[in-house]
Legacy VTK file of the C-alpha trace (Angstrom):
# vtk DataFile Version 3.0
C-alpha trace
ASCII
DATASET POLYDATA
POINTS 60 float
-0.038 0.005 0.053
1.332 3.421 -0.865
0.553 6.565 1.020
-0.082 9.965 -0.439
3.162 12.007 -0.580
3.464 15.726 0.185
3.805 16.416 -3.623
0.579 14.662 -4.363
-1.227 16.681 -1.568
0.240 19.936 -2.973
-1.035 19.131 -6.448
-4.492 18.321 -5.193
-4.446 21.519 -3.184
-3.450 23.490 -6.245
-6.308 21.931 -8.349
-8.863 22.662 -5.684
-7.736 26.365 -5.428
-7.888 26.634 -9.182
-11.350 25.205 -9.325
-12.996 27.073 -6.538
-10.839 30.159 -6.020
-9.430 31.567 -2.768
-12.588 33.718 -1.992
-14.922 30.741 -2.084
-12.551 28.552 -0.134
-12.191 31.349 2.486
-15.928 31.619 2.696
-16.285 27.920 3.152
-13.638 27.851 5.900
-15.390 30.757 7.648
-18.824 28.954 7.436
-17.391 25.752 8.651
-15.642 27.517 11.659
-18.898 29.277 12.732
-20.878 26.043 12.416
-18.350 24.248 14.673
-18.424 27.099 17.151
-22.224 27.017 17.248
-22.247 23.325 17.729
-19.791 23.504 20.663
-21.796 26.384 22.173
-25.045 24.407 22.051
-23.354 21.259 23.494
-21.880 23.163 26.386
-25.323 24.843 27.076
-27.042 21.469 26.978
-24.499 20.052 29.368
-24.845 22.999 31.865
-28.673 22.773 31.824
-28.515 19.041 32.347
-26.307 19.550 35.408
-28.433 22.408 36.874
-31.926 20.830 36.351
-32.331 17.492 38.271
-34.628 14.897 36.871
-38.125 15.256 38.452
-39.826 11.885 39.298
-43.222 11.391 37.778
-46.220 11.203 39.919
-48.719 8.467 39.342
LINES 1 61
60 0 1 2 3 4 5 6 7 8 9 10 11 12 13 14 15 16 17 18 19 20 21 22 23 24 25 26 27 28 29 30 31 32 33 34 35 36 37 38 39 40 41 42 43 44 45 46 47 48 49 50 51 52 53 54 55 56 57 58 59
């Protein structure tokens, strides 16, 4: 099995930049970063509310 060398990665990166352009790639990176930040924020909020609010037993 052969791995991908650094030269092959650079060629792939060059082709991607030529296809999409730097502005679109920058926009995609920014969108991805904000999506990850929003996901982390919602997970931390869910964990903090789960720790604060105890489970209430159901009355029958």
